[in-house]
C-alpha positions in Angstrom: 160.7 -0.5 244.8 158.9 -3.0 242.5 160.6 -5.6 240.3 160.7 -4.7 236.7 158.3 -6.6 234.4 160.0 -9.6 232.9 159.4 -9.9 229.2 159.4 -13.3 227.7 160.3 -13.8 224.1 159.4 -16.4 221.6 163.0 -17.7 221.7 162.1 -19.1 225.2 159.2 -21.1 223.9 161.2 -24.4 223.5 162.5 -24.1 227.1 159.1 -23.3 228.4 157.6 -26.3 226.6 160.3 -28.5 228.1 159.3 -27.1 231.5 155.8 -28.4 231.1 157.1 -31.9 231.8 158.9 -31.0 235.0 158.0 -33.0 238.1 157.5 -29.7 240.0 153.9 -28.6 239.5 154.7 -25.0 240.3 157.4 -24.9 237.6 154.9 -26.5 235.1 152.3 -23.9 236.0 154.7 -21.1 235.7 155.8 -22.3 232.2 152.2 -22.6 231.1 151.3 -19.1 232.3 154.4 -17.7 230.5 153.4 -19.5 227.3 149.9 -18.1 227.5 151.5 -14.6 227.7 153.4 -15.4 224.5 150.2 -16.1 222.5 149.9 -16.3 219.5 153.6 -17.2 219.0 153.4 -20.2 221.4 150.3 -21.9 219.8 152.2 -24.1 217.3 154.4 -25.3 220.1 151.4 -26.0 222.4 149.7 -27.9 219.6 152.8 -30.0 219.1 153.0 -30.6 222.9 149.7 -32.4 222.7 151.5 -35.2 221.0 154.1 -35.6 223.8 154.7 -38.9 225.5 154.9 -37.0 228.8 151.5 -36.8 230.5 152.4 -33.6 232.3 153.3 -31.9 229.1 150.0 -33.0 227.4 148.0 -31.9 230.5 149.6 -28.5 230.7 149.3 -27.9 226.9 145.6 -28.8 227.0 145.2 -26.5 230.0 147.0 -23.7 228.3 144.9 -24.0 225.1 141.8 -24.1 227.2 142.8 -21.0 229.0 143.1 -19.2 225.7 139.3 -19.9 225.1 139.6 -19.8 221.3 137.2 -21.8 219.2 139.9 -22.6 216.7 141.5 -24.9 219.2 138.4 -26.9 219.8 139.2 -29.7 217.3 142.6 -30.2 219.0 141.0 -30.3 222.4 138.3 -32.8 221.2 141.1 -35.1 220.0 142.4 -35.1 223.6 139.2 -36.6 224.8 140.5 -40.0 223.9 143.9 -39.6 225.6 145.2 -42.5 227.6 145.3 -40.4 230.8 142.1 -39.6 232.5 143.5 -36.3 233.9 144.2 -35.2 230.3 140.7 -36.2 229.2 139.2 -34.3 232.2 141.1 -31.1 231.5 140.2 -31.4 227.8 136.5 -31.6 228.8 136.9 -28.6 231.1 138.7 -26.7 228.4 136.0 -27.4 225.9 133.3 -26.3 228.3 134.9 -22.8 228.4 133.7 -22.6 224.8 130.1 -23.3 225.7 128.2 -24.2 222.5 131.4 -23.4 220.5 132.7 -26.9 221.2 129.7 -28.7 219.8 130.5 -28.8 216.1 134.0 -30.4 216.4 132.7 -32.6 219.2 129.7 -33.9 217.3 131.8 -34.4 214.1 134.4 -36.5 216.0 131.7 -38.5 217.7 130.0 -39.3 214.4 133.3 -40.6 213.0 134.2 -42.6 216.1 130.9 -43.4 217.9 132.3 -46.7 219.1 134.8 -45.0 221.4 133.7 -45.4 225.0 136.0 -42.6 226.1 134.6 -40.2 223.5 131.0 -41.2 224.3 131.6 -40.6 228.0 133.2 -37.2 227.3 130.4 -36.2 225.0 127.9 -37.3 227.6 129.6 -35.2 230.3 129.8 -32.1 228.1 126.2 -32.4 227.0 125.2 -32.9 230.6 126.9 -29.7 231.8 125.5 -27.7 228.8 122.0 -29.1 229.4 122.2 -28.0 233.1 123.1 -24.6 231.9 120.1 -24.6 229.5 122.4 -24.3 226.4 121.2 -27.3 224.4 118.8 -27.3 221.5 116.2 -30.0 220.9 118.4 -32.3 218.7 121.2 -32.1 221.2 118.9 -33.0 224.1 117.7 -36.0 222.0 121.4 -37.1 221.7 122.0 -36.5 225.4 119.0 -38.7 226.3 120.2 -41.5 224.1 123.7 -41.3 225.7 122.0 -41.3 229.1 120.4 -44.7 228.5 121.6 -47.3 231.0 123.7 -50.1 229.6 123.9 -53.7 230.7 127.2 -55.6 230.4 126.9 -58.6 228.0 123.8 -57.2 226.2 124.3 -55.7 222.8 122.0 -52.8 222.0 122.0 -50.6 219.0 121.9 -47.4 221.0 125.5 -46.4 220.1 124.5 -46.3 216.4 121.2 -44.6 217.4 123.3 -42.0 219.2 125.5 -41.6 216.2 122.5 -40.9 214.0 121.2 -38.4 216.7 124.6 -36.7 216.6 124.4 -36.4 212.9 120.9 -34.8 213.2 122.2 -32.5 215.9 125.2 -31.5 213.7 123.0 -30.8 210.7 120.7 -28.7 212.8 123.6 -26.8 214.3 125.1 -26.1 210.8 121.7 -25.0 209.6 121.2 -22.8 212.6 118.0 -24.5 213.5 116.7 -24.6 217.1 
């Protein structure tokens, strides 16, 4: 005899969101998977959970949104690339990579607006590196990657962050125009 399928309802969403902060990783994972089953009803609650003070909640919410693999969540995931917790930033990068080139527009847009952010620059570099290794980058994006890949020397001021911002602008324009 098999156990009957348990059906979760949207009334359980607040309880499941609360479980994302639990100290027990299995309980958090279970809540995340149940929330994913409640898509699309759970999406507003997951987007709200990205603002939580609890690092476990933010991590699980990012993971859940990444598992949905929907380009409409890319901007919210890009915002998490500057989270104070490196684990949240890492899962955000991973989640964005599920979207392949679909993550580039919001990522480039955010970088252009905040090119001075070291965390954002590191995340962009990592994502471009992975996409480059998978042969998914076009020429303007490779130019940006190469600029981000330049070595830096502590105590020396170079203009490469602004050069990279201009390269990101060119890559975004090419992406929007559909140019190679």
